[in-house]
C-alpha positions as CSV (number, residue, x, y, z in Angstrom):
1,X,0.1,-0.1,0.0
2,X,1.2,3.5,-0.9
3,X,2.3,5.6,2.0
4,X,-0.4,8.1,2.5
5,X,-1.7,10.2,5.4
6,X,-5.2,11.6,6.2
7,X,-5.6,15.2,6.7
8,X,-8.2,17.9,7.6
9,X,-9.0,21.3,5.8
10,X,-11.1,24.2,7.1
11,X,-13.3,26.3,4.8
12,X,-14.8,29.5,5.7
13,X,-18.5,30.2,5.2
14,X,-17.3,33.0,2.8
15,X,-15.5,30.6,0.7
16,X,-18.2,27.9,0.7
17,X,-20.7,30.7,-0.5
18,X,-18.4,31.5,-3.2
19,X,-17.9,28.0,-4.3
20,X,-21.7,27.5,-4.3
21,X,-22.1,30.6,-6.5
22,X,-19.0,29.4,-8.8
23,X,-20.4,25.8,-9.3
24,X,-24.1,27.2,-9.6
25,X,-25.3,25.2,-6.7
26,X,-28.3,27.8,-5.7
27,X,-28.6,29.8,-2.4
28,X,-29.2,27.0,0.1
29,X,-26.9,24.0,-0.3
30,X,-27.1,21.4,2.3
31,X,-24.2,19.1,1.0
32,X,-21.5,21.3,-0.8
33,X,-19.0,18.5,-1.2
34,X,-21.5,16.2,-2.9
35,X,-23.0,19.0,-5.2
36,X,-19.4,20.2,-6.1
37,X,-18.4,16.8,-7.1
38,X,-21.5,16.0,-9.1
39,X,-21.1,19.3,-10.9
40,X,-17.4,18.4,-11.8
41,X,-18.4,15.1,-13.1
42,X,-16.6,12.6,-10.7
43,X,-17.8,9.2,-9.9
44,X,-18.3,8.7,-6.4
45,X,-20.8,7.0,-3.8
46,X,-22.5,9.3,-1.4
47,X,-22.1,8.4,2.2
48,X,-24.6,9.0,4.9
49,X,-23.3,9.1,8.3
50,X,-23.5,5.1,9.1
51,X,-21.9,4.7,5.7
52,X,-19.1,7.1,6.1
53,X,-18.3,5.1,9.5
54,X,-18.5,1.9,7.7
55,X,-16.1,3.2,5.0
56,X,-13.6,4.3,7.4
57,X,-13.8,1.2,9.3
58,X,-13.3,-1.0,6.2
59,X,-10.5,1.0,5.0
60,X,-8.7,0.9,8.4
61,X,-8.9,-3.0,8.3
62,X,-7.5,-3.1,4.6
63,X,-4.8,-5.3,3.8
64,X,-1.2,-3.7,3.3
65,X,-2.0,-0.4,5.4
66,X,0.5,0.1,7.9
67,X,-0.4,-0.3,11.5
68,X,-0.1,3.2,12.5
69,X,-2.3,4.3,9.5
70,X,-4.8,1.6,10.7
71,X,-4.8,3.0,14.3
72,X,-5.1,6.6,12.8
73,X,-8.3,5.4,11.0
74,X,-9.7,3.9,14.1
75,X,-9.1,7.0,16.1
76,X,-10.8,9.2,13.5
77,X,-13.9,6.8,13.3
78,X,-14.2,7.0,17.1
79,X,-13.7,11.0,17.1
80,X,-16.1,11.5,14.4
81,X,-18.8,8.9,14.5
82,X,-19.3,7.6,18.2
83,X,-21.7,9.3,20.8
84,X,-18.7,9.7,23.1
85,X,-16.5,10.8,20.2
86,X,-14.3,14.1,20.5
87,X,-16.5,16.3,18.7
88,X,-19.7,15.4,20.6
89,X,-17.9,15.4,24.0
90,X,-16.2,18.8,23.3
91,X,-17.9,20.8,20.6
92,X,-21.5,19.9,20.7
93,X,-21.9,22.1,17.4
94,X,-20.3,19.9,14.7
95,X,-22.6,18.2,12.3
96,X,-22.1,15.5,9.8
97,X,-23.1,17.0,6.5
98,X,-22.0,14.6,3.8
99,X,-19.4,12.3,2.5
100,X,-18.3,10.6,-0.5
101,X,-16.3,7.6,-1.5
102,X,-14.2,7.5,-4.8
103,X,-12.2,4.4,-5.8
104,X,-9.0,6.5,-4.5
105,X,-10.4,8.6,-1.4
106,X,-12.9,9.0,1.3
107,X,-13.6,12.7,2.0
108,X,-16.2,13.7,5.0
109,X,-17.6,17.1,5.3
110,X,-18.6,18.3,8.8
111,X,-20.2,21.8,9.5
112,X,-19.1,23.5,12.7
113,X,-20.8,26.1,14.3
114,X,-19.0,28.6,16.7
115,X,-21.5,30.7,18.7
116,X,-20.3,34.1,20.0
117,X,-21.7,36.4,22.5
118,X,-23.2,39.4,21.1
119,X,-21.6,38.6,17.6
120,X,-23.1,36.5,14.8
121,X,-22.3,32.7,14.8
122,X,-19.6,31.6,12.6
123,X,-19.7,28.8,10.5
124,X,-16.9,26.6,9.0
125,X,-16.9,23.4,7.1
126,X,-14.5,20.8,7.8
127,X,-13.3,18.3,5.3
128,X,-11.5,14.9,6.7
129,X,-10.0,13.5,3.6
130,X,-8.6,10.0,3.8
131,X,-6.5,9.3,0.4
132,X,-6.5,5.5,-0.2
133,X,-3.2,5.6,-1.9
134,X,-0.7,8.3,-3.5
135,X,-3.0,8.8,-6.5
136,X,-5.9,9.4,-4.4
137,X,-3.8,12.1,-2.7
138,X,-2.5,13.8,-5.7
139,X,-6.1,13.7,-7.3
140,X,-7.7,15.3,-4.4
141,X,-5.0,18.0,-4.2
142,X,-5.5,18.7,-7.6
143,X,-9.1,19.1,-7.4
144,X,-8.8,21.4,-4.3
145,X,-6.5,23.6,-6.0
146,X,-8.8,23.7,-8.9
147,X,-11.6,24.8,-6.8
148,X,-9.6,27.5,-5.2
149,X,-8.6,28.7,-8.7
150,X,-12.2,28.7,-10.1
151,X,-13.5,30.8,-7.1
152,X,-10.4,33.2,-7.1
153,X,-10.6,33.2,-3.2
154,X,-8.4,31.8,-0.5
155,X,-10.3,29.2,1.5
156,X,-9.2,30.7,4.9
157,X,-8.1,34.3,5.4
158,X,-5.8,34.9,8.5
159,X,-8.6,36.3,10.4
160,X,-10.8,33.4,9.7
161,X,-8.0,31.0,10.8
162,X,-8.0,32.9,14.1
163,X,-11.7,32.6,14.3
164,X,-11.6,28.6,13.9
165,X,-9.2,28.4,16.7
166,X,-11.8,27.2,19.2
167,X,-12.4,24.1,17.3
168,X,-8.6,23.6,16.9
169,X,-7.9,24.0,20.5
170,X,-10.6,21.4,21.4
171,X,-8.9,18.9,18.8
172,X,-5.3,19.7,19.1
173,X,-3.6,16.8,21.1
174,X,-6.8,14.7,21.2
175,X,-6.5,13.8,17.6
176,X,-3.2,13.3,15.8
177,X,-3.9,14.0,12.2
178,X,-2.2,16.4,9.8
179,X,-4.1,19.8,9.6
180,X,-5.8,19.7,12.8
181,X,-3.5,22.6,14.2
182,X,-2.2,24.0,11.0
183,X,-3.7,25.9,8.0
184,X,-2.9,23.3,5.3
185,X,-4.1,25.8,2.6
186,X,-0.8,27.8,3.1
187,X,1.1,24.9,1.8
188,X,-1.5,23.5,-0.7
189,X,-2.2,26.4,-2.8
């Protein structure tokens, strides 16, 4: 099995709105990930919450993946999908939106809500990307770069990165995955 590593990317509401407009998804989009991949013509299977958990578990038990990757996938499954998971226990305002599985990737989308006193609530999309091989990792990074190029916007400004820190602080140290505590957009685009 190729040496790959799952990672997390944060998307600001501003960027998701721009993506929706760029891809002609309409005003209210419940599943941006699914709709964007449909518009781009990719073959995938849409995953509901239970199917997403099963996809992660199945990949985590695949032959040929390293023990450390298998353990990481298991911890991701626990963190994102069990009632006592990290998100439910610490954030309470993170919701599973949608997921897709392609031949080479599993991509799960979560919506995070950050309430603020006397200010509007902030919303962020969080994509958990689990490449199944090097080809999948390269392909998903190419797709992400293309999305950024087509919108002409950065997915997270420095201010938006600062505003997402309450989520980062809750996850940092509890979930060891690339991108949890760093803005991977700075190195990807």
